Each structure stands twice: as structure tokens, then as C-alpha cells.
N, C-alpha and C positions, 0 to 999 in steps of 0.2 A: 668422295665425289661430290661436287657442288651441285645441289639440287634446289634451286630457288623455289620450285613448286612445293616441295616438302616444307621449306621454311615458311612460305606464305600460308599454307593450309594449317600448320601448327599455330601460326600467329592468329589466324581466324578463330581457332579453338580457344586460345588464350583470351583474345578480346571478347568473345562471346561469354566465356566463363566469368570474366571480370565484370562485365556489364550486368549479367544475371546476379552475381554476388553483390554488386552495388545495389541493385533493386531490392534484393532480400534484406540487405543491411539497412537500407533506407526505409523500408516499410515494416516488416515484421519485427526485426531485431531492435530497431531504433525506438520502438514503443516501450521496450522493457529495460534497455540498458542506457548507460550514460553516453554522451557524444564521443568521448575519448575511447571508451570500450568498443563502440561501433567502428571507429577508425582502425583500431587494432584488429578487429574482426575482418574488415575489408582488406587488410594487408596479410594477415597470417593464414587465412583460409586458402587463398590462391597459391601460396608458396609451394606446397607439395605437388599441386597440379602442374605448376610451371616447371618444377624439377622433373616430374615425370615426362613432360613433353620435351624438355631439354635432352633427357636420356634417349627418348625416341628419335629426336632429331640427330643426335650423335650417332646412333646405331644406323640410321638410314643414310647418313652422309659420310660414313667411315670411308677412308681411302687416303690417297696421297694429298688431296686438297681439303682435308677435314678442317684445317684451320680457317680457310677462306669461308667455308660453310658456317662454321661456328661464329666467325666474325660478322658475317651477314646477319645471322640471327641475333647476335649481341647488339648490333646497331639498329636493326629493324624493330625488334620486339619492344624494347622500352620506349622508344620515341613514338612509335605509332600507337602503342597502348596508352600512353599518356594523352595523346591526341584523341583517341576514342573515349577515354575517361573524361576528358575536358568537354567533348561534345555531348556526352551523356548528361553531365552536370548542367551545361549551358541549355540544352534543349528540354530537359526534364523540369528543371527548376527555374529556368530563365535567369540564372545567376550571372553576375558580372564575372569577368575573368579573374579579378582579384579574389573572389570567393573561392575559386578553384585553387589558386596558387597559395592560399592559406593552408591547404592540405600539406604543403611541403614543410610546415613547421611541426608536424606530427610524425607518425610512423610511415607515411606514404613513401618517403625516399628509400626505405628498406625494400619495398616491392620493386621500385624502379631499379635499384642497385642489383637486386636478384635477377631481374630480367637482363641486365647487362652481363652479369658474371656466370650465371648457370649454364648457358650454352657452351661457353669456353671450358668451364670445369667438367661438364659432361663429356665434351669432346676429348679432353685430356684423360679422363677416366676410361672412356671407351678405347682410346689408343693404348692405354697402359694395360688393360685387361681385355684383350680381344676375345670374342666368342670362339669356342673350339670349332675347327673345321669339320665338315661332315664325315671325314674319314677317321677322325681321332676317336679313341675310346674315352667316353665321358665318365667312366667309372660305374656306370649302371647298366647292366645287361650286356647283350652281345654287341660287338662293333658293327657299324654299318657296312654293307657290301655293295 
């Protein structure tokens, strides 16, 4: 079932996490690590969180229109997250747009690519392995009545 509100709320969670992660990376972690290591930190730390939210999205939008919901997330999440990240850099450091686009020479495209791919992969995974219905015996204990 297509649920744009679920997609939007999960995107807000992703955007908030990425901005907080950038703040932590730019303040506490940048003081002790190299620039390249901080760039990898900013990309690798959000990936499990994005995967978890993609799985939640896939479970909440399962149904005959799962692909449309996954495609909506796959198109909304990366584009808008890059926009939020750009605004963070622009407003926090008053950096020129060219300074933000320099990030695409490092590991940043990995995060953007994951934001494109993970909603569809999670949707395929959820479709391949549906949760047991409430009447099925799940192998532990008595069946539901």
C-alpha cells in the first residue's frame, strides 16, 4: 500500500540523523581525526540507520503497490537528503556551493547511492519473505486462536 506519510516521516528521521551526525563529525570527531576519516564517518555511520528505516518502510508499505512506495522513497530520500545536507553546510559554514559539491569526490556518493537502492532492496526482501500471518504456527508455543 502506498503511504506517502510513512515515507515522509521516515525521511524526516533520516534527515535529522544525518544533520546530527554531520554536527558530531564536524565538531567532536574532526578534532581528532583526518578530514578523509571524518568523511568516511559521515557516510558509514548513517548506513545501518538508513537500512533499518528502509526495512521499516518496506514492512509498513507492503502490499500490491509496494514498488510504487519503494520508488517514492528511492526518489525522495536521496534528493531531499542531499538538499538538507547542502543547506546544513551552507548555513552553518557559509560555504559556497562548490565546497559542498567537493564532497562528491569522496565517499559521499556511497550514502546517496544507498539512499536510492535500500528502499527498493528492502521492498524486494519484504516481498520475498513475508511475515507469518497471525493464524500460522511460528514454531514457538501454542498457535494463536
